[in-house]
C-alpha positions in Angstrom: 0.2 -0.1 -0.1 1.3 3.6 -1.0 1.6 6.5 1.3 -0.7 9.6 0.3 0.9 12.7 -0.5 -0.3 16.5 -0.2 1.1 19.8 -0.4 -0.3 22.9 1.5 0.9 26.3 1.4 0.6 28.2 4.3 0.1 32.1 3.8 2.7 34.6 4.9 2.9 35.6 8.5 4.8 37.9 10.4 8.0 36.1 10.7 8.0 34.0 7.4 7.2 34.2 3.8 4.6 31.6 2.6 5.8 28.1 3.4 5.0 24.6 2.5 3.5 22.0 4.6 3.8 18.2 3.6 1.0 16.0 4.5 1.4 12.2 4.2 -1.5 10.0 5.0 -3.4 12.9 6.9 -0.6 14.0 9.1 1.6 17.0 8.7 5.2 15.7 8.4 6.8 18.8 9.7 4.2 19.6 12.6 2.5 16.4 13.3 -0.5 16.0 15.8 1.7 13.5 17.7 5.2 15.0 17.1 6.6 18.2 15.9 9.8 17.3 14.5 10.9 20.8 14.2 9.2 22.0 17.3 7.1 25.2 18.0 8.0 28.0 16.0 9.7 25.9 13.2 9.0 26.1 9.6 8.6 24.2 6.3 10.4 25.4 3.3 9.5 28.4 1.5 6.9 28.1 -1.1 9.3 30.2 -3.5 12.1 27.9 -3.0 10.2 24.6 -3.0 7.9 25.6 -6.0 10.0 28.1 -8.1 8.4 29.7 -11.1 11.7 29.8 -13.0 13.1 26.2 -12.8 11.8 22.6 -11.9 10.8 22.1 -8.1 13.4 20.4 -5.9 10.4 18.4 -4.8 10.6 16.4 -8.3 11.7 12.9 -7.8 14.4 11.5 -10.3 16.4 8.5 -10.8 19.1 10.4 -9.0 19.0 10.4 -5.1 19.1 13.8 -3.5 18.5 15.3 0.0 15.5 17.4 0.1 15.0 20.2 2.8 11.5 19.8 4.6 11.9 22.1 7.6 13.8 23.6 10.3 13.3 24.7 13.8 12.9 28.1 15.2 16.6 28.2 16.1 17.6 27.7 12.4 19.2 24.7 10.9 22.7 25.9 11.6 22.2 25.5 15.1 20.0 22.4 15.8 19.9 20.6 12.3 17.0 20.4 9.9 14.5 17.8 8.8 15.3 16.3 5.3 14.8 13.1 3.6 16.4 11.5 0.6 14.0 11.5 -2.6 14.4 9.2 -5.5 12.2 7.8 -8.1 12.7 4.0 -8.6 10.3 2.4 -11.2 6.9 3.4 -10.3 7.7 4.4 -6.5 8.8 7.8 -5.3 10.6 7.3 -2.0 11.4 9.6 0.9 14.0 7.6 3.1 17.5 8.3 4.8 15.7 11.0 7.2 17.7 13.5 9.0 15.8 15.4 12.0 16.9 18.2 14.2 18.8 17.5 17.3 16.9 15.4 19.8 13.8 14.5 17.6 12.6 11.5 16.1 12.5 11.4 12.4 9.5 10.1 10.5 9.4 6.7 9.0 10.2 6.3 5.4 7.6 6.9 2.8 6.8 5.2 -0.5 4.6 7.2 -2.9 2.8 6.0 -6.2 4.5 8.1 -8.8 1.2 9.2 -10.6 -0.4 10.5 -7.2 3.0 12.2 -6.3 3.6 13.8 -9.7 -0.2 15.0 -9.8 -0.1 16.6 -6.6 3.3 18.3 -7.3 1.7 19.5 -10.5 -1.3 20.7 -8.6 0.6 22.8 -6.2 2.9 24.4 -8.9 -0.3 25.2 -10.7 -2.0 26.6 -7.6 1.3 28.7 -6.9 1.4 30.0 -10.6 -2.3 31.0 -10.5 -1.6 32.9 -7.3 1.4 34.7 -8.7 0.0 35.6 -12.1 
């Protein structure tokens, strides 16, 4: 059974520009109901960085594995580390594995997404960002 992937864009606030949150199987990966991996006051990646208008999104999964930034605590990644995973497309599966979490936090389990659902959700988020910017 595959995990279900959803991208939500949070509006800009007093401290941060618009940022993304990643929901897997109905739970926020960055600020989950049970465990906030980046802690109170932490953030996800900025929407402009994760869904850029002028180049492919770093969220795109390819055959080449690469580290994907997903969030950082309020004190910044340079202080306590960040939440990241290795993203890679293997056949019909997009995998998020090799998690790194901020100091003293428990990283999420590995996720396995069906490529069609993952790509469709990313395309939807990119189109949504484009329609708001245009």
